mmCIF file of the N, C-alpha and C atoms, coordinates in Angstrom:
data_MODEL
# 
_entry.id   MODEL 
# 
loop_
_atom_site.group_PDB 
_atom_site.id 
_atom_site.type_symbol 
_atom_site.label_atom_id 
_atom_site.label_alt_id 
_atom_site.label_comp_id 
_atom_site.label_asym_id 
_atom_site.label_entity_id 
_atom_site.label_seq_id 
_atom_site.pdbx_PDB_ins_code 
_atom_site.Cartn_x 
_atom_site.Cartn_y 
_atom_site.Cartn_z 
_atom_site.occupancy 
_atom_site.B_iso_or_equiv 
_atom_site.pdbx_formal_charge 
_atom_site.auth_seq_id 
_atom_site.auth_comp_id 
_atom_site.auth_asym_id 
_atom_site.auth_atom_id 
_atom_site.pdbx_PDB_model_num 
ATOM 1   N N  . MET A 1 1  ? -9.540  24.611  19.975  1.00 0.00 ? 1  MET A N  1 
ATOM 2   C CA . MET A 1 1  ? -9.034  23.181  20.458  1.00 0.00 ? 1  MET A CA 1 
ATOM 3   C C  . MET A 1 1  ? -10.397 21.971  20.376  1.00 0.00 ? 1  MET A C  1 
ATOM 4   N N  . PRO A 1 2  ? -10.351 21.247  20.025  1.00 0.00 ? 2  PRO A N  1 
ATOM 5   C CA . PRO A 1 2  ? -11.602 20.558  20.603  1.00 0.00 ? 2  PRO A CA 1 
ATOM 6   C C  . PRO A 1 2  ? -11.796 20.127  21.596  1.00 0.00 ? 2  PRO A C  1 
ATOM 7   N N  . GLY A 1 3  ? -13.331 20.566  22.251  1.00 0.00 ? 3  GLY A N  1 
ATOM 8   C CA . GLY A 1 3  ? -13.925 19.897  23.309  1.00 0.00 ? 3  GLY A CA 1 
ATOM 9   C C  . GLY A 1 3  ? -14.291 21.669  23.939  1.00 0.00 ? 3  GLY A C  1 
ATOM 10  N N  . GLU A 1 4  ? -13.336 22.741  23.917  1.00 0.00 ? 4  GLU A N  1 
ATOM 11  C CA . GLU A 1 4  ? -13.853 24.214  24.252  1.00 0.00 ? 4  GLU A CA 1 
ATOM 12  C C  . GLU A 1 4  ? -14.625 24.827  23.154  1.00 0.00 ? 4  GLU A C  1 
ATOM 13  N N  . THR A 1 5  ? -15.616 24.944  24.592  1.00 0.00 ? 5  THR A N  1 
ATOM 14  C CA . THR A 1 5  ? -16.932 25.165  24.000  1.00 0.00 ? 5  THR A CA 1 
ATOM 15  C C  . THR A 1 5  ? -16.889 27.387  23.127  1.00 0.00 ? 5  THR A C  1 
ATOM 16  N N  . ASN A 1 6  ? -17.880 26.937  22.406  1.00 0.00 ? 6  ASN A N  1 
ATOM 17  C CA . ASN A 1 6  ? -18.439 28.501  21.756  1.00 0.00 ? 6  ASN A CA 1 
ATOM 18  C C  . ASN A 1 6  ? -19.348 28.694  22.042  1.00 0.00 ? 6  ASN A C  1 
ATOM 19  N N  . GLY A 1 7  ? -19.603 29.832  23.270  1.00 0.00 ? 7  GLY A N  1 
ATOM 20  C CA . GLY A 1 7  ? -21.235 30.306  23.420  1.00 0.00 ? 7  GLY A CA 1 
ATOM 21  C C  . GLY A 1 7  ? -21.606 28.848  23.996  1.00 0.00 ? 7  GLY A C  1 
ATOM 22  N N  . ASN A 1 8  ? -22.226 28.507  23.931  1.00 0.00 ? 8  ASN A N  1 
ATOM 23  C CA . ASN A 1 8  ? -23.103 27.416  25.294  1.00 0.00 ? 8  ASN A CA 1 
ATOM 24  C C  . ASN A 1 8  ? -22.635 26.262  23.983  1.00 0.00 ? 8  ASN A C  1 
ATOM 25  N N  . ARG A 1 9  ? -22.378 25.733  22.927  1.00 0.00 ? 9  ARG A N  1 
ATOM 26  C CA . ARG A 1 9  ? -22.365 24.005  22.286  1.00 0.00 ? 9  ARG A CA 1 
ATOM 27  C C  . ARG A 1 9  ? -21.258 23.932  22.113  1.00 0.00 ? 9  ARG A C  1 
ATOM 28  N N  . THR A 1 10 ? -20.458 22.378  21.668  1.00 0.00 ? 10 THR A N  1 
ATOM 29  C CA . THR A 1 10 ? -18.800 22.634  21.822  1.00 0.00 ? 10 THR A CA 1 
ATOM 30  C C  . THR A 1 10 ? -18.706 22.373  20.248  1.00 0.00 ? 10 THR A C  1 
ATOM 31  N N  . ASP A 1 11 ? -17.872 22.252  20.249  1.00 0.00 ? 11 ASP A N  1 
ATOM 32  C CA . ASP A 1 11 ? -16.370 21.968  18.209  1.00 0.00 ? 11 ASP A CA 1 
ATOM 33  C C  . ASP A 1 11 ? -16.995 20.660  18.122  1.00 0.00 ? 11 ASP A C  1 
ATOM 34  N N  . ARG A 1 12 ? -17.183 19.525  18.721  1.00 0.00 ? 12 ARG A N  1 
ATOM 35  C CA . ARG A 1 12 ? -18.284 18.428  17.997  1.00 0.00 ? 12 ARG A CA 1 
ATOM 36  C C  . ARG A 1 12 ? -20.053 19.393  17.744  1.00 0.00 ? 12 ARG A C  1 
ATOM 37  N N  . GLU A 1 13 ? -21.044 19.710  18.510  1.00 0.00 ? 13 GLU A N  1 
ATOM 38  C CA . GLU A 1 13 ? -22.520 19.808  18.123  1.00 0.00 ? 13 GLU A CA 1 
ATOM 39  C C  . GLU A 1 13 ? -21.512 21.188  16.958  1.00 0.00 ? 13 GLU A C  1 
ATOM 40  N N  . ASN A 1 14 ? -20.601 21.909  16.644  1.00 0.00 ? 14 ASN A N  1 
ATOM 41  C CA . ASN A 1 14 ? -20.551 23.054  15.807  1.00 0.00 ? 14 ASN A CA 1 
ATOM 42  C C  . ASN A 1 14 ? -19.943 22.339  14.182  1.00 0.00 ? 14 ASN A C  1 
ATOM 43  N N  . SER A 1 15 ? -19.762 21.272  14.392  1.00 0.00 ? 15 SER A N  1 
ATOM 44  C CA . SER A 1 15 ? -19.277 20.604  13.501  1.00 0.00 ? 15 SER A CA 1 
ATOM 45  C C  . SER A 1 15 ? -20.160 20.238  12.255  1.00 0.00 ? 15 SER A C  1 
ATOM 46  N N  . SER A 1 16 ? -20.195 20.022  11.187  1.00 0.00 ? 16 SER A N  1 
ATOM 47  C CA . SER A 1 16 ? -21.124 19.883  9.576   1.00 0.00 ? 16 SER A CA 1 
ATOM 48  C C  . SER A 1 16 ? -20.798 18.082  10.195  1.00 0.00 ? 16 SER A C  1 
ATOM 49  N N  . VAL A 1 17 ? -19.786 17.620  10.517  1.00 0.00 ? 17 VAL A N  1 
ATOM 50  C CA . VAL A 1 17 ? -20.494 16.441  10.480  1.00 0.00 ? 17 VAL A CA 1 
ATOM 51  C C  . VAL A 1 17 ? -21.865 14.801  10.953  1.00 0.00 ? 17 VAL A C  1 
ATOM 52  N N  . ASN A 1 18 ? -22.744 14.939  10.359  1.00 0.00 ? 18 ASN A N  1 
ATOM 53  C CA . ASN A 1 18 ? -23.494 13.734  10.623  1.00 0.00 ? 18 ASN A CA 1 
ATOM 54  C C  . ASN A 1 18 ? -23.225 12.978  11.820  1.00 0.00 ? 18 ASN A C  1 
ATOM 55  N N  . GLY A 1 19 ? -24.060 13.425  13.083  1.00 0.00 ? 19 GLY A N  1 
ATOM 56  C CA . GLY A 1 19 ? -23.122 12.182  13.960  1.00 0.00 ? 19 GLY A CA 1 
ATOM 57  C C  . GLY A 1 19 ? -23.568 10.535  13.358  1.00 0.00 ? 19 GLY A C  1 
ATOM 58  N N  . LYS A 1 20 ? -24.476 10.067  12.353  1.00 0.00 ? 20 LYS A N  1 
ATOM 59  C CA . LYS A 1 20 ? -24.531 8.531   12.260  1.00 0.00 ? 20 LYS A CA 1 
ATOM 60  C C  . LYS A 1 20 ? -23.376 8.846   12.026  1.00 0.00 ? 20 LYS A C  1 
ATOM 61  N N  . THR A 1 21 ? -22.664 9.578   10.679  1.00 0.00 ? 21 THR A N  1 
ATOM 62  C CA . THR A 1 21 ? -21.295 9.612   9.422   1.00 0.00 ? 21 THR A CA 1 
ATOM 63  C C  . THR A 1 21 ? -20.436 8.830   10.473  1.00 0.00 ? 21 THR A C  1 
ATOM 64  N N  . THR A 1 22 ? -20.634 9.245   11.704  1.00 0.00 ? 22 THR A N  1 
ATOM 65  C CA . THR A 1 22 ? -18.894 9.359   12.707  1.00 0.00 ? 22 THR A CA 1 
ATOM 66  C C  . THR A 1 22 ? -19.484 8.347   13.180  1.00 0.00 ? 22 THR A C  1 
ATOM 67  N N  . ASP A 1 23 ? -20.642 7.594   13.790  1.00 0.00 ? 23 ASP A N  1 
ATOM 68  C CA . ASP A 1 23 ? -21.111 6.482   13.832  1.00 0.00 ? 23 ASP A CA 1 
ATOM 69  C C  . ASP A 1 23 ? -20.334 4.805   12.809  1.00 0.00 ? 23 ASP A C  1 
ATOM 70  N N  . ALA A 1 24 ? -20.643 6.133   11.271  1.00 0.00 ? 24 ALA A N  1 
ATOM 71  C CA . ALA A 1 24 ? -20.147 4.130   10.328  1.00 0.00 ? 24 ALA A CA 1 
ATOM 72  C C  . ALA A 1 24 ? -18.539 4.130   10.219  1.00 0.00 ? 24 ALA A C  1 
ATOM 73  N N  . VAL A 1 25 ? -18.331 5.159   10.723  1.00 0.00 ? 25 VAL A N  1 
ATOM 74  C CA . VAL A 1 25 ? -16.839 5.732   10.860  1.00 0.00 ? 25 VAL A CA 1 
ATOM 75  C C  . VAL A 1 25 ? -15.932 4.827   11.696  1.00 0.00 ? 25 VAL A C  1 
ATOM 76  N N  . THR A 1 26 ? -16.467 5.156   12.967  1.00 0.00 ? 26 THR A N  1 
ATOM 77  C CA . THR A 1 26 ? -16.201 3.883   13.849  1.00 0.00 ? 26 THR A CA 1 
ATOM 78  C C  . THR A 1 26 ? -16.365 2.566   13.753  1.00 0.00 ? 26 THR A C  1 
ATOM 79  N N  . THR A 1 27 ? -17.035 2.563   13.899  1.00 0.00 ? 27 THR A N  1 
ATOM 80  C CA . THR A 1 27 ? -18.022 0.580   13.351  1.00 0.00 ? 27 THR A CA 1 
ATOM 81  C C  . THR A 1 27 ? -17.096 0.187   12.419  1.00 0.00 ? 27 THR A C  1 
ATOM 82  N N  . ILE A 1 28 ? -16.298 0.810   10.999  1.00 0.00 ? 28 ILE A N  1 
ATOM 83  C CA . ILE A 1 28 ? -15.919 0.577   10.877  1.00 0.00 ? 28 ILE A CA 1 
ATOM 84  C C  . ILE A 1 28 ? -14.656 0.706   10.292  1.00 0.00 ? 28 ILE A C  1 
ATOM 85  N N  . THR A 1 29 ? -13.677 1.361   10.547  1.00 0.00 ? 29 THR A N  1 
ATOM 86  C CA . THR A 1 29 ? -12.857 1.410   11.588  1.00 0.00 ? 29 THR A CA 1 
ATOM 87  C C  . THR A 1 29 ? -12.256 -0.412  13.147  1.00 0.00 ? 29 THR A C  1 
ATOM 88  N N  . THR A 1 30 ? -13.441 -0.189  13.445  1.00 0.00 ? 30 THR A N  1 
ATOM 89  C CA . THR A 1 30 ? -13.466 -0.814  14.785  1.00 0.00 ? 30 THR A CA 1 
ATOM 90  C C  . THR A 1 30 ? -13.444 -2.597  14.420  1.00 0.00 ? 30 THR A C  1 
ATOM 91  N N  . LEU A 1 31 ? -13.805 -2.872  12.948  1.00 0.00 ? 31 LEU A N  1 
ATOM 92  C CA . LEU A 1 31 ? -14.204 -3.710  12.069  1.00 0.00 ? 31 LEU A CA 1 
ATOM 93  C C  . LEU A 1 31 ? -13.013 -3.875  11.500  1.00 0.00 ? 31 LEU A C  1 
ATOM 94  N N  . VAL A 1 32 ? -12.405 -3.102  11.376  1.00 0.00 ? 32 VAL A N  1 
ATOM 95  C CA . VAL A 1 32 ? -10.964 -3.234  10.296  1.00 0.00 ? 32 VAL A CA 1 
ATOM 96  C C  . VAL A 1 32 ? -9.999  -4.236  11.669  1.00 0.00 ? 32 VAL A C  1 
ATOM 97  N N  . VAL A 1 33 ? -9.469  -2.854  12.819  1.00 0.00 ? 33 VAL A N  1 
ATOM 98  C CA . VAL A 1 33 ? -8.362  -2.940  13.318  1.00 0.00 ? 33 VAL A CA 1 
ATOM 99  C C  . VAL A 1 33 ? -9.224  -4.148  14.157  1.00 0.00 ? 33 VAL A C  1 
ATOM 100 N N  . GLY A 1 34 ? -10.385 -5.169  14.510  1.00 0.00 ? 34 GLY A N  1 
ATOM 101 C CA . GLY A 1 34 ? -10.532 -6.529  14.885  1.00 0.00 ? 34 GLY A CA 1 
ATOM 102 C C  . GLY A 1 34 ? -10.180 -7.505  14.242  1.00 0.00 ? 34 GLY A C  1 
ATOM 103 N N  . MET A 1 35 ? -10.208 -7.194  12.282  1.00 0.00 ? 35 MET A N  1 
ATOM 104 C CA . MET A 1 35 ? -10.082 -8.347  11.394  1.00 0.00 ? 35 MET A CA 1 
ATOM 105 C C  . MET A 1 35 ? -8.535  -8.467  11.599  1.00 0.00 ? 35 MET A C  1 
ATOM 106 N N  . ALA A 1 36 ? -7.667  -7.348  11.480  1.00 0.00 ? 36 ALA A N  1 
ATOM 107 C CA . ALA A 1 36 ? -6.534  -7.321  11.353  1.00 0.00 ? 36 ALA A CA 1 
ATOM 108 C C  . ALA A 1 36 ? -5.339  -8.721  11.716  1.00 0.00 ? 36 ALA A C  1 
ATOM 109 N N  . PRO A 1 37 ? -5.730  -9.192  13.250  1.00 0.00 ? 37 PRO A N  1 
ATOM 110 C CA . PRO A 1 37 ? -4.878  -10.521 13.347  1.00 0.00 ? 37 PRO A CA 1 
ATOM 111 C C  . PRO A 1 37 ? -5.784  -11.762 12.727  1.00 0.00 ? 37 PRO A C  1 
ATOM 112 N N  . ALA A 1 38 ? -6.820  -11.783 12.349  1.00 0.00 ? 38 ALA A N  1 
ATOM 113 C CA . ALA A 1 38 ? -7.198  -12.898 11.509  1.00 0.00 ? 38 ALA A CA 1 
ATOM 114 C C  . ALA A 1 38 ? -6.950  -13.146 9.576   1.00 0.00 ? 38 ALA A C  1 
ATOM 115 N N  . MET A 1 39 ? -7.192  -11.154 9.817   1.00 0.00 ? 39 MET A N  1 
ATOM 116 C CA . MET A 1 39 ? -5.932  -11.667 8.545   1.00 0.00 ? 39 MET A CA 1 
ATOM 117 C C  . MET A 1 39 ? -4.966  -11.939 7.949   1.00 0.00 ? 39 MET A C  1 
ATOM 118 N N  . ALA A 1 40 ? -4.065  -11.188 8.798   1.00 0.00 ? 40 ALA A N  1 
ATOM 119 C CA . ALA A 1 40 ? -1.966  -11.327 9.074   1.00 0.00 ? 40 ALA A CA 1 
ATOM 120 C C  . ALA A 1 40 ? -2.503  -13.166 9.136   1.00 0.00 ? 40 ALA A C  1 
ATOM 121 N N  . MET A 1 41 ? -2.572  -14.220 9.954   1.00 0.00 ? 41 MET A N  1 
ATOM 122 C CA . MET A 1 41 ? -2.619  -15.456 10.171  1.00 0.00 ? 41 MET A CA 1 
ATOM 123 C C  . MET A 1 41 ? -3.184  -16.137 8.976   1.00 0.00 ? 41 MET A C  1 
ATOM 124 N N  . GLY A 1 42 ? -4.723  -15.459 7.711   1.00 0.00 ? 42 GLY A N  1 
ATOM 125 C CA . GLY A 1 42 ? -4.410  -16.056 6.758   1.00 0.00 ? 42 GLY A CA 1 
ATOM 126 C C  . GLY A 1 42 ? -3.841  -15.757 6.027   1.00 0.00 ? 42 GLY A C  1 
ATOM 127 N N  . ASN A 1 43 ? -3.498  -14.611 6.184   1.00 0.00 ? 43 ASN A N  1 
ATOM 128 C CA . ASN A 1 43 ? -2.071  -14.953 4.822   1.00 0.00 ? 43 ASN A CA 1 
ATOM 129 C C  . ASN A 1 43 ? -1.036  -15.752 5.177   1.00 0.00 ? 43 ASN A C  1 
ATOM 130 N N  . LEU A 1 44 ? -0.589  -15.345 6.299   1.00 0.00 ? 44 LEU A N  1 
ATOM 131 C CA . LEU A 1 44 ? 0.914   -16.507 6.715   1.00 0.00 ? 44 LEU A CA 1 
ATOM 132 C C  . LEU A 1 44 ? 0.268   -17.980 6.980   1.00 0.00 ? 44 LEU A C  1 
ATOM 133 N N  . TYR A 1 45 ? -1.437  -18.544 7.232   1.00 0.00 ? 45 TYR A N  1 
ATOM 134 C CA . TYR A 1 45 ? -1.473  -19.891 6.265   1.00 0.00 ? 45 TYR A CA 1 
ATOM 135 C C  . TYR A 1 45 ? -1.230  -19.895 4.832   1.00 0.00 ? 45 TYR A C  1 
ATOM 136 N N  . GLN A 1 46 ? -1.992  -18.281 4.179   1.00 0.00 ? 46 GLN A N  1 
ATOM 137 C CA . GLN A 1 46 ? -1.063  -19.325 3.269   1.00 0.00 ? 46 GLN A CA 1 
ATOM 138 C C  . GLN A 1 46 ? -0.158  -19.095 2.112   1.00 0.00 ? 46 GLN A C  1 
ATOM 139 N N  . THR A 1 47 ? 1.003   -17.630 3.307   1.00 0.00 ? 47 THR A N  1 
ATOM 140 C CA . THR A 1 47 ? 2.479   -18.547 2.569   1.00 0.00 ? 47 THR A CA 1 
ATOM 141 C C  . THR A 1 47 ? 2.648   -20.378 2.711   1.00 0.00 ? 47 THR A C  1 
ATOM 142 N N  . LEU A 1 48 ? 2.327   -20.091 3.511   1.00 0.00 ? 48 LEU A N  1 
ATOM 143 C CA . LEU A 1 48 ? 2.794   -21.760 4.503   1.00 0.00 ? 48 LEU A CA 1 
ATOM 144 C C  . LEU A 1 48 ? 2.154   -22.920 3.032   1.00 0.00 ? 48 LEU A C  1 
ATOM 145 N N  . ALA A 1 49 ? 1.315   -22.605 2.633   1.00 0.00 ? 49 ALA A N  1 
ATOM 146 C CA . ALA A 1 49 ? 0.880   -23.460 2.609   1.00 0.00 ? 49 ALA A CA 1 
ATOM 147 C C  . ALA A 1 49 ? 1.257   -23.228 1.354   1.00 0.00 ? 49 ALA A C  1 
ATOM 148 N N  . TYR A 1 50 ? 1.829   -22.300 0.316   1.00 0.00 ? 50 TYR A N  1 
ATOM 149 C CA . TYR A 1 50 ? 2.253   -22.340 -1.139  1.00 0.00 ? 50 TYR A CA 1 
ATOM 150 C C  . TYR A 1 50 ? 4.013   -22.673 -0.860  1.00 0.00 ? 50 TYR A C  1 
ATOM 151 N N  . ASN A 1 51 ? 4.521   -22.421 0.532   1.00 0.00 ? 51 ASN A N  1 
ATOM 152 C CA . ASN A 1 51 ? 5.857   -23.056 0.596   1.00 0.00 ? 51 ASN A CA 1 
ATOM 153 C C  . ASN A 1 51 ? 6.279   -24.490 0.561   1.00 0.00 ? 51 ASN A C  1 
ATOM 154 N N  . VAL A 1 52 ? 4.580   -24.681 1.676   1.00 0.00 ? 52 VAL A N  1 
ATOM 155 C CA . VAL A 1 52 ? 4.732   -26.173 0.804   1.00 0.00 ? 52 VAL A CA 1 
ATOM 156 C C  . VAL A 1 52 ? 4.293   -26.454 -0.356  1.00 0.00 ? 52 VAL A C  1 
ATOM 157 N N  . GLY A 1 53 ? 3.589   -27.125 -1.131  1.00 0.00 ? 53 GLY A N  1 
ATOM 158 C CA . GLY A 1 53 ? 3.488   -27.231 -2.153  1.00 0.00 ? 53 GLY A CA 1 
ATOM 159 C C  . GLY A 1 53 ? 4.217   -26.917 -2.557  1.00 0.00 ? 53 GLY A C  1 
ATOM 160 N N  . LEU A 1 54 ? 5.182   -25.932 -2.949  1.00 0.00 ? 54 LEU A N  1 
ATOM 161 C CA . LEU A 1 54 ? 6.605   -25.555 -3.756  1.00 0.00 ? 54 LEU A CA 1 
ATOM 162 C C  . LEU A 1 54 ? 7.587   -26.663 -3.610  1.00 0.00 ? 54 LEU A C  1 
ATOM 163 N N  . ALA A 1 55 ? 8.368   -26.528 -2.195  1.00 0.00 ? 55 ALA A N  1 
ATOM 164 C CA . ALA A 1 55 ? 8.624   -28.022 -1.638  1.00 0.00 ? 55 ALA A CA 1 
ATOM 165 C C  . ALA A 1 55 ? 8.183   -29.347 -2.213  1.00 0.00 ? 55 ALA A C  1 
ATOM 166 N N  . ALA A 1 56 ? 7.151   -29.649 -1.937  1.00 0.00 ? 56 ALA A N  1 
ATOM 167 C CA . ALA A 1 56 ? 6.451   -30.987 -2.607  1.00 0.00 ? 56 ALA A CA 1 
ATOM 168 C C  . ALA A 1 56 ? 7.287   -31.314 -4.197  1.00 0.00 ? 56 ALA A C  1 
ATOM 169 N N  . MET A 1 57 ? 6.584   -29.716 -4.368  1.00 0.00 ? 57 MET A N  1 
ATOM 170 C CA . MET A 1 57 ? 6.484   -30.021 -6.188  1.00 0.00 ? 57 MET A CA 1 
ATOM 171 C C  . MET A 1 57 ? 8.505   -30.604 -6.871  1.00 0.00 ? 57 MET A C  1 
ATOM 172 N N  . ASN A 1 58 ? 9.017   -29.759 -6.234  1.00 0.00 ? 58 ASN A N  1 
ATOM 173 C CA . ASN A 1 58 ? 10.648  -29.577 -5.780  1.00 0.00 ? 58 ASN A CA 1 
ATOM 174 C C  . ASN A 1 58 ? 11.005  -31.010 -5.445  1.00 0.00 ? 58 ASN A C  1 
ATOM 175 N N  . GLN A 1 59 ? 10.125  -31.560 -4.213  1.00 0.00 ? 59 GLN A N  1 
ATOM 176 C CA . GLN A 1 59 ? 10.638  -33.370 -4.700  1.00 0.00 ? 59 GLN A CA 1 
ATOM 177 C C  . GLN A 1 59 ? 10.733  -33.943 -5.633  1.00 0.00 ? 59 GLN A C  1 
ATOM 178 N N  . VAL A 1 60 ? 9.538   -33.663 -6.401  1.00 0.00 ? 60 VAL A N  1 
ATOM 179 C CA . VAL A 1 60 ? 9.136   -34.443 -7.072  1.00 0.00 ? 60 VAL A CA 1 
ATOM 180 C C  . VAL A 1 60 ? 10.016  -34.029 -8.814  1.00 0.00 ? 60 VAL A C  1 
ATOM 181 N N  . PHE A 1 61 ? 10.284  -33.227 -8.809  1.00 0.00 ? 61 PHE A N  1 
ATOM 182 C CA . PHE A 1 61 ? 11.186  -32.772 -9.905  1.00 0.00 ? 61 PHE A CA 1 
ATOM 183 C C  . PHE A 1 61 ? 12.266  -33.414 -9.057  1.00 0.00 ? 61 PHE A C  1 
ATOM 184 N N  . SER A 1 62 ? 13.262  -32.981 -8.306  1.00 0.00 ? 62 SER A N  1 
ATOM 185 C CA . SER A 1 62 ? 14.827  -34.009 -7.850  1.00 0.00 ? 62 SER A CA 1 
ATOM 186 C C  . SER A 1 62 ? 14.969  -35.469 -8.817  1.00 0.00 ? 62 SER A C  1 
ATOM 187 N N  . GLN A 1 63 ? 13.151  -36.290 -7.802  1.00 0.00 ? 63 GLN A N  1 
ATOM 188 C CA . GLN A 1 63 ? 13.356  -37.876 -8.676  1.00 0.00 ? 63 GLN A CA 1 
ATOM 189 C C  . GLN A 1 63 ? 13.483  -37.864 -9.322  1.00 0.00 ? 63 GLN A C  1 
ATOM 190 N N  . TYR A 1 64 ? 12.364  -36.730 -9.877  1.00 0.00 ? 64 TYR A N  1 
ATOM 191 C CA . TYR A 1 64 ? 12.097  -37.004 -11.127 1.00 0.00 ? 64 TYR A CA 1 
ATOM 192 C C  . TYR A 1 64 ? 13.696  -37.452 -12.188 1.00 0.00 ? 64 TYR A C  1 
ATOM 193 N N  . GLN A 1 65 ? 14.851  -36.122 -11.878 1.00 0.00 ? 65 GLN A N  1 
ATOM 194 C CA . GLN A 1 65 ? 15.905  -35.804 -11.999 1.00 0.00 ? 65 GLN A CA 1 
ATOM 195 C C  . GLN A 1 65 ? 16.929  -36.927 -11.684 1.00 0.00 ? 65 GLN A C  1 
ATOM 196 N N  . ALA A 1 66 ? 16.869  -37.344 -11.181 1.00 0.00 ? 66 ALA A N  1 
ATOM 197 C CA . ALA A 1 66 ? 16.952  -38.759 -10.167 1.00 0.00 ? 66 ALA A CA 1 
ATOM 198 C C  . ALA A 1 66 ? 16.810  -39.844 -11.062 1.00 0.00 ? 66 ALA A C  1 
ATOM 199 N N  . ASN A 1 67 ? 16.049  -40.203 -11.030 1.00 0.00 ? 67 ASN A N  1 
ATOM 200 C CA . ASN A 1 67 ? 15.305  -40.874 -11.924 1.00 0.00 ? 67 ASN A CA 1 
ATOM 201 C C  . ASN A 1 67 ? 16.113  -41.625 -13.537 1.00 0.00 ? 67 ASN A C  1 
ATOM 202 N N  . ILE A 1 68 ? 15.892  -39.939 -13.925 1.00 0.00 ? 68 ILE A N  1 
ATOM 203 C CA . ILE A 1 68 ? 16.239  -39.771 -15.092 1.00 0.00 ? 68 ILE A CA 1 
ATOM 204 C C  . ILE A 1 68 ? 18.172  -40.913 -15.341 1.00 0.00 ? 68 ILE A C  1 
ATOM 205 N N  . ASN A 1 69 ? 18.949  -40.069 -13.390 1.00 0.00 ? 69 ASN A N  1 
ATOM 206 C CA . ASN A 1 69 ? 20.028  -39.983 -13.907 1.00 0.00 ? 69 ASN A CA 1 
ATOM 207 C C  . ASN A 1 69 ? 20.569  -41.443 -13.612 1.00 0.00 ? 69 ASN A C  1 
ATOM 208 N N  . HIS A 1 70 ? 19.214  -42.400 -12.447 1.00 0.00 ? 70 HIS A N  1 
ATOM 209 C CA . HIS A 1 70 ? 19.426  -43.934 -12.378 1.00 0.00 ? 70 HIS A CA 1 
ATOM 210 C C  . HIS A 1 70 ? 19.589  -44.416 -13.924 1.00 0.00 ? 70 HIS A C  1 
ATOM 211 N N  . GLN A 1 71 ? 19.039  -44.198 -14.976 1.00 0.00 ? 71 GLN A N  1 
ATOM 212 C CA . GLN A 1 71 ? 18.803  -44.935 -15.954 1.00 0.00 ? 71 GLN A CA 1 
ATOM 213 C C  . GLN A 1 71 ? 19.978  -44.208 -16.866 1.00 0.00 ? 71 GLN A C  1 
ATOM 214 N N  . ALA A 1 72 ? 19.999  -43.462 -16.425 1.00 0.00 ? 72 ALA A N  1 
ATOM 215 C CA . ALA A 1 72 ? 21.135  -42.963 -17.770 1.00 0.00 ? 72 ALA A CA 1 
ATOM 216 C C  . ALA A 1 72 ? 22.889  -43.586 -17.261 1.00 0.00 ? 72 ALA A C  1 
ATOM 217 N N  . ILE A 1 73 ? 23.261  -43.904 -15.419 1.00 0.00 ? 73 ILE A N  1 
ATOM 218 C CA . ILE A 1 73 ? 23.858  -44.765 -15.863 1.00 0.00 ? 73 ILE A CA 1 
ATOM 219 C C  . ILE A 1 73 ? 23.701  -46.041 -15.161 1.00 0.00 ? 73 ILE A C  1 
ATOM 220 N N  . THR A 1 74 ? 22.086  -46.770 -15.642 1.00 0.00 ? 74 THR A N  1 
ATOM 221 C CA . THR A 1 74 ? 22.486  -48.236 -15.388 1.00 0.00 ? 74 THR A CA 1 
ATOM 222 C C  . THR A 1 74 ? 22.563  -48.627 -16.727 1.00 0.00 ? 74 THR A C  1 
ATOM 223 N N  . ILE A 1 75 ? 22.437  -47.525 -18.495 1.00 0.00 ? 75 ILE A N  1 
ATOM 224 C CA . ILE A 1 75 ? 22.362  -47.086 -19.366 1.00 0.00 ? 75 ILE A CA 1 
ATOM 225 C C  . ILE A 1 75 ? 24.502  -47.682 -20.250 1.00 0.00 ? 75 ILE A C  1 
ATOM 226 N N  . VAL A 1 76 ? 24.461  -46.885 -19.130 1.00 0.00 ? 76 VAL A N  1 
ATOM 227 C CA . VAL A 1 76 ? 26.115  -46.895 -19.853 1.00 0.00 ? 76 VAL A CA 1 
ATOM 228 C C  . VAL A 1 76 ? 26.459  -47.827 -18.815 1.00 0.00 ? 76 VAL A C  1 
ATOM 229 N N  . GLY A 1 77 ? 26.110  -48.307 -18.554 1.00 0.00 ? 77 GLY A N  1 
ATOM 230 C CA . GLY A 1 77 ? 26.838  -49.834 -17.101 1.00 0.00 ? 77 GLY A CA 1 
ATOM 231 C C  . GLY A 1 77 ? 26.525  -51.014 -18.333 1.00 0.00 ? 77 GLY A C  1 
ATOM 232 N N  . ILE A 1 78 ? 25.257  -51.271 -18.896 1.00 0.00 ? 78 ILE A N  1 
ATOM 233 C CA . ILE A 1 78 ? 25.523  -51.625 -19.735 1.00 0.00 ? 78 ILE A CA 1 
ATOM 234 C C  . ILE A 1 78 ? 26.003  -52.059 -20.812 1.00 0.00 ? 78 ILE A C  1 
ATOM 235 N N  . GLN A 1 79 ? 26.458  -50.533 -21.452 1.00 0.00 ? 79 GLN A N  1 
ATOM 236 C CA . GLN A 1 79 ? 27.045  -50.875 -22.331 1.00 0.00 ? 79 GLN A CA 1 
ATOM 237 C C  . GLN A 1 79 ? 28.232  -51.297 -22.511 1.00 0.00 ? 79 GLN A C  1 
ATOM 238 N N  . ARG A 1 80 ? 28.917  -50.979 -21.231 1.00 0.00 ? 80 ARG A N  1 
ATOM 239 C CA . ARG A 1 80 ? 29.889  -51.242 -21.071 1.00 0.00 ? 80 ARG A CA 1 
ATOM 240 C C  . ARG A 1 80 ? 30.332  -52.546 -20.376 1.00 0.00 ? 80 ARG A C  1 
ATOM 241 N N  . ILE A 1 81 ? 29.793  -53.185 -19.484 1.00 0.00 ? 81 ILE A N  1 
ATOM 242 C CA . ILE A 1 81 ? 29.625  -55.052 -19.877 1.00 0.00 ? 81 ILE A CA 1 
ATOM 243 C C  . ILE A 1 81 ? 29.061  -55.645 -21.372 1.00 0.00 ? 81 ILE A C  1 
ATOM 244 N N  . PHE A 1 82 ? 28.560  -54.742 -21.921 1.00 0.00 ? 82 PHE A N  1 
ATOM 245 C CA . PHE A 1 82 ? 28.300  -55.931 -23.252 1.00 0.00 ? 82 PHE A CA 1 
ATOM 246 C C  . PHE A 1 82 ? 30.286  -55.592 -24.279 1.00 0.00 ? 82 PHE A C  1 
ATOM 247 N N  . SER A 1 83 ? 30.139  -54.323 -24.580 1.00 0.00 ? 83 SER A N  1 
ATOM 248 C CA . SER A 1 83 ? 30.792  -53.825 -25.163 1.00 0.00 ? 83 SER A CA 1 
ATOM 249 C C  . SER A 1 83 ? 31.823  -54.884 -24.757 1.00 0.00 ? 83 SER A C  1 
ATOM 250 N N  . LYS A 1 84 ? 32.811  -55.250 -23.846 1.00 0.00 ? 84 LYS A N  1 
ATOM 251 C CA . LYS A 1 84 ? 33.582  -55.948 -23.307 1.00 0.00 ? 84 LYS A CA 1 
ATOM 252 C C  . LYS A 1 84 ? 33.863  -57.416 -23.943 1.00 0.00 ? 84 LYS A C  1 
# 
């Protein structure tokens, strides 16, 4: 089991992993865990910005289509006025 002594040395001391390697892995793990909330918020902000942009694009397209319909209705109305 970890932490048990083997003679005068613990399992950690008998391990073939260098202490610097363990420190590096611990540091990177801490960094990743510490950055997780910021990465999540960044992802959320990018998603929101994309969706707001998409909504604006849909609104512009809708206005364009409405403008075309209004012009067509106006032309049909004028044709009916002049055809009588």
